[in-house]
C-alpha positions in Angstrom: 132.1 101.8 117.9 130.8 99.7 115.2 132.5 100.0 111.5 130.0 99.5 108.6 131.1 99.1 105.0 128.4 100.8 102.8 128.7 99.3 99.2 126.8 101.3 96.6 126.9 101.6 92.6 124.3 104.6 92.9 126.1 107.6 94.6 126.1 111.2 93.9 126.1 113.0 91.7 123.2 111.0 90.4 119.8 112.3 91.7 117.1 109.4 92.8 115.5 108.0 95.6 118.1 105.2 96.2 121.2 108.0 96.5 119.0 110.0 98.8 118.2 107.0 101.1 121.8 106.2 101.2 123.3 109.4 101.9 120.8 110.3 104.7 121.2 107.0 106.1 125.0 107.3 106.5 124.4 110.6 108.0 121.9 109.1 110.6 124.2 106.2 111.4 127.2 108.5 112.2 124.7 110.2 114.4 124.1 106.9 116.2 128.1 106.4 116.7 128.6 104.1 113.5 131.7 104.7 111.5 130.5 104.5 108.0 132.7 103.9 104.8 131.2 104.5 101.5 132.1 102.2 98.9 130.8 103.9 95.8 131.9 105.1 92.3 133.6 108.0 93.7 137.5 107.4 93.3 137.1 104.9 90.4 136.9 105.3 86.8 133.5 105.1 85.3 131.8 104.4 82.0 128.3 105.5 81.4 125.5 102.6 81.3 124.7 102.1 77.8 121.2 104.2 77.2 121.4 105.6 80.2 124.6 107.7 80.3 123.5 109.4 83.8 124.4 106.0 85.7 128.2 105.5 85.7 129.3 101.9 86.0 132.6 101.7 88.3 135.8 99.9 86.4 138.0 98.1 89.2 139.2 94.9 90.1 138.8 92.2 92.9 142.0 93.0 94.2 141.5 96.7 94.6 138.3 96.1 96.3 139.8 93.7 98.6 142.6 96.0 99.6 140.1 98.6 100.3 137.8 96.6 102.2 140.4 94.9 104.4 142.0 98.3 105.1 138.8 99.4 106.7 138.1 96.3 108.6 134.4 96.3 108.9 132.3 94.8 111.6 129.3 95.0 109.1 128.9 94.9 105.3 125.7 96.1 103.5 125.5 95.9 99.5 122.7 98.3 98.3 123.2 97.6 94.6 123.7 94.9 92.2 126.2 96.7 90.1 129.7 96.3 89.7 130.9 97.5 93.0 128.1 95.3 94.7 129.1 92.4 92.9 132.9 92.5 93.7 132.0 93.3 97.3 129.6 90.2 97.5 132.7 88.2 96.1 134.9 89.2 98.8 132.5 88.6 101.5 131.6 85.1 100.2 135.4 84.2 99.9 136.2 85.7 103.3 133.3 84.0 105.1 132.1 87.6 106.0 128.4 87.7 106.4 126.7 90.7 104.3 123.2 92.3 104.3 121.5 93.9 101.3 118.7 96.1 100.4 116.2 95.8 97.6 115.7 99.2 96.4 114.8 98.9 92.7 112.9 96.4 90.7 115.7 95.8 88.7 114.1 93.1 86.5 111.1 95.4 85.9 113.5 98.1 84.8 115.5 96.1 82.2 112.2 94.9 80.9 111.2 98.5 80.1 114.4 98.9 78.1 115.1 95.7 76.4 113.4 92.3 75.8 115.0 90.3 78.8 112.5 88.0 80.3 111.6 88.8 83.9 112.6 85.1 85.2 116.2 85.5 83.8 116.4 88.8 85.6 115.0 87.6 88.8 117.1 84.6 88.8 120.2 87.0 89.1 118.9 89.1 91.6 117.6 86.2 93.7 121.1 84.6 93.7 122.6 87.8 94.4 120.5 88.6 97.6 119.8 85.3 98.9 123.6 84.6 99.5 123.4 87.4 102.0 122.5 87.2 105.5 119.4 89.5 104.9 117.9 91.5 102.5 115.9 94.5 103.5 112.7 95.6 101.9 110.8 98.8 102.3 107.1 97.7 102.6 104.8 94.7 103.1 103.6 94.4 99.6 107.3 94.0 98.1 108.3 91.5 101.0 105.3 89.4 99.9 106.3 89.6 96.1 109.9 88.6 96.7 109.2 86.1 99.1 106.9 84.5 96.3 109.8 84.6 94.0 112.1 82.9 96.4 113.9 85.5 98.1 114.7 84.7 101.9 115.6 86.4 105.1 113.9 89.5 104.2 113.9 92.2 107.0 111.7 95.5 106.9 113.1 98.7 106.6 110.7 101.9 106.2 112.1 105.0 104.8 111.6 108.7 106.2 111.4 112.3 104.9 113.2 115.3 106.2 110.5 117.2 108.1 112.5 120.2 108.6 113.3 120.6 104.8 109.9 119.7 103.3 107.5 121.8 104.9 104.3 123.8 104.4 105.5 127.3 105.1 107.4 128.2 101.7 105.8 130.3 99.3 104.9 128.4 96.1 107.5 128.7 93.2 105.3 128.8 90.3 102.2 130.9 89.4 100.2 128.9 87.0 96.4 128.2 85.9 95.1 125.6 88.5 94.6 123.1 89.5 98.2 122.4 89.1 99.2 118.6 88.8 102.8 117.9 89.4 105.2 115.0 89.0 108.7 114.9 90.6 111.5 112.9 89.8 113.6 111.1 87.1 112.3 111.5 83.5 112.6 108.0 82.1 110.9 105.5 80.3 110.5 103.1 83.4 108.8 106.0 85.4 105.6 105.9 83.2 105.6 109.3 83.1 103.4 109.4 80.0 100.7 108.0 81.8 100.3 111.2 83.4 101.0 113.5 80.6 98.3 111.8 78.3 95.5 112.6 81.0 92.9 115.2 79.9 93.0 117.4 83.1 92.0 121.0 83.9 94.6 123.2 84.6 98.4 122.7 84.3 100.6 119.7 84.3 104.2 120.2 85.7 107.2 117.7 85.6 110.1 118.6 88.0 113.3 116.7 87.3 115.9 115.5 84.4 116.4 112.2 82.9 116.9 110.5 79.5 113.7 111.3 78.4 113.4 114.9 79.0 113.9 116.1 75.6 111.7 113.8 74.0 108.7 114.5 76.3 109.1 118.2 76.0 108.9 117.8 72.3 105.7 115.6 72.7 103.9 117.4 75.6 104.4 121.3 74.6 101.5 122.1 77.1 103.4 120.6 79.9 105.6 122.9 82.0 108.9 121.1 82.4 111.2 122.9 85.3 114.2 120.5 85.1 115.7 119.3 88.3 115.4 121.4 91.5 116.8 121.0 94.8 116.6 122.3 98.5 114.0 125.1 99.3 113.5 125.2 95.5 112.2 121.9 95.4 110.1 122.6 98.3 108.7 125.5 96.7 107.9 123.8 93.6 105.7 121.0 95.7 104.4 123.9 97.2 103.0 125.0 93.7 101.1 122.0 93.2 97.6 121.0 94.3 98.0 117.3 93.4 101.1 115.3 93.4 100.7 112.5 90.7 102.9 109.5 90.9 102.3 107.4 87.4 105.1 105.0 88.3 104.5 100.9 88.1 108.1 100.1 89.1 108.9 101.9 92.1 109.3 100.0 95.5 108.6 103.0 97.8 108.5 106.4 96.3 110.2 109.0 98.5 108.8 111.6 96.8 105.2 110.7 98.0 106.6 111.6 101.5 108.2 114.8 100.4 104.9 115.8 98.7 102.8 115.0 101.7 105.2 116.9 104.0 104.5 119.8 102.0 101.2 119.1 102.3 100.2 118.2 98.8 98.1 115.0 98.5 98.7 112.1 96.1 97.4 110.2 93.1 98.6 107.3 92.1 98.0 103.7 91.0 97.0 101.1 93.6 100.2 99.1 93.2 103.4 98.5 95.3 104.9 101.6 96.9 101.7 103.9 96.9 99.6 101.4 98.5 102.2 101.0 101.4 103.2 104.6 101.6 99.7 106.2 101.4 97.6 103.1 102.8 94.5 104.0 104.6 96.0 107.5 105.7 93.3 109.4 103.5 96.0 111.4 102.1 95.9 110.3 98.6 93.6 109.0 95.8 94.6 105.4 94.4 92.9 104.1 91.5 93.5 102.2 88.2 92.2 105.1 86.4 95.0 107.7 87.1 92.7 110.7 86.0 89.9 109.6 88.5 92.5 109.6 91.0 94.0 112.8 90.3 90.5 114.9 90.5 89.6 112.9 93.6 92.9 114.2 95.3 92.0 117.8 94.8 89.5 117.4 97.7 92.1 116.1 100.5 93.1 119.0 102.7 96.9 119.7 102.8 97.2 119.7 106.9 96.1 115.9 106.8 99.0 115.2 104.3 101.4 117.2 106.5 100.4 115.6 109.9 100.6 112.0 108.3 103.9 112.7 106.7 105.3 113.8 110.3 105.0 110.1 111.1 107.8 109.1 109.2 111.6 110.2 110.4 114.9 109.1 108.7 116.3 108.7 112.5 113.6 105.7 113.0 114.5 104.6 109.5 118.4 104.6 110.5 117.7 102.9 113.8 115.7 100.1 112.1 118.6 99.6 109.2 121.0 99.2 112.3 118.7 96.7 113.8 118.3 94.8 110.9 122.3 94.7 110.3 122.9 93.3 113.7 120.0 90.9 113.9 120.7 89.5 110.4 124.8 89.0 111.2 124.1 87.5 114.5 122.0 85.0 113.0 124.5 84.2 110.1 127.2 83.9 112.7 125.0 81.7 114.6 124.4 79.4 111.9 128.0 79.2 111.1 129.1 78.3 114.6 126.0 75.7 114.8 127.5 74.2 111.5 130.7 74.1 112.8 129.8 72.5 116.0 127.9 69.8 114.2 130.7 69.1 112.1 
């Protein structure tokens, strides 16, 4: 049995696409016979990230991380985040000469720029060094792959996400009875999600925001006509998706957007900007309207049939995603070890 160390600074109780992706991938890898050890903030003392207390930063030492990693004895190491745990695991890998893979989940430089006056090239310099030292960096789509390649990132591997087709389905009755049409956003309520681009639109019917985050209270006060439901989970979340006529995705910084697939699996068409994420997930499926004018996209999406959206979402599975992840890990490690062997022979 292969043993995989999965390192992530993002883990439950956080609720976001990164955590969902990693937790489901762990489960599906275990179904494939892989023993997965998650090295996460669980078990460490944590402190809140300044300006974003929902994100907790682990406080630990290199020796503690070394002991944990060596006690597990991984065949493979995958580092998902560039936080304290990711940095310490990377340090151990480089010191021990152990190959590691990474994945690029979040446009970290853009997130920082949305909150602080930090030049993008400074942040990209940091994340590029972090990922390029590994054996391979997994990216979710073609647009992100090209963007990172143009910025000097190397050894890029494609890793497409999935959707839980059993949970997210069309048979669930709607949770809300609101004046229609209902335009809905689901996700973190924070500045980098660009939610106000949606809330400022002059649209008929009702706008709904499902989720929580650091900007929730301020947005409630500024947009009293919008229905804010707070976070929803499981069948309750599905019932809220089913209450929507259009799913509006205003983000300019996401690399994929799991919520896009979740909405479509529930039979809800998508309206978004024609940028990384929506371009790659929605593509030419006919399941969404992408336009630089978000209002125009939202109104156009009203004409898209829900059964088309559901059929398209069924082409994405977490089982296939986990298999692709595992193949990437194995290929990247083989390439790295082969390169080390060739270098040693040449010496």
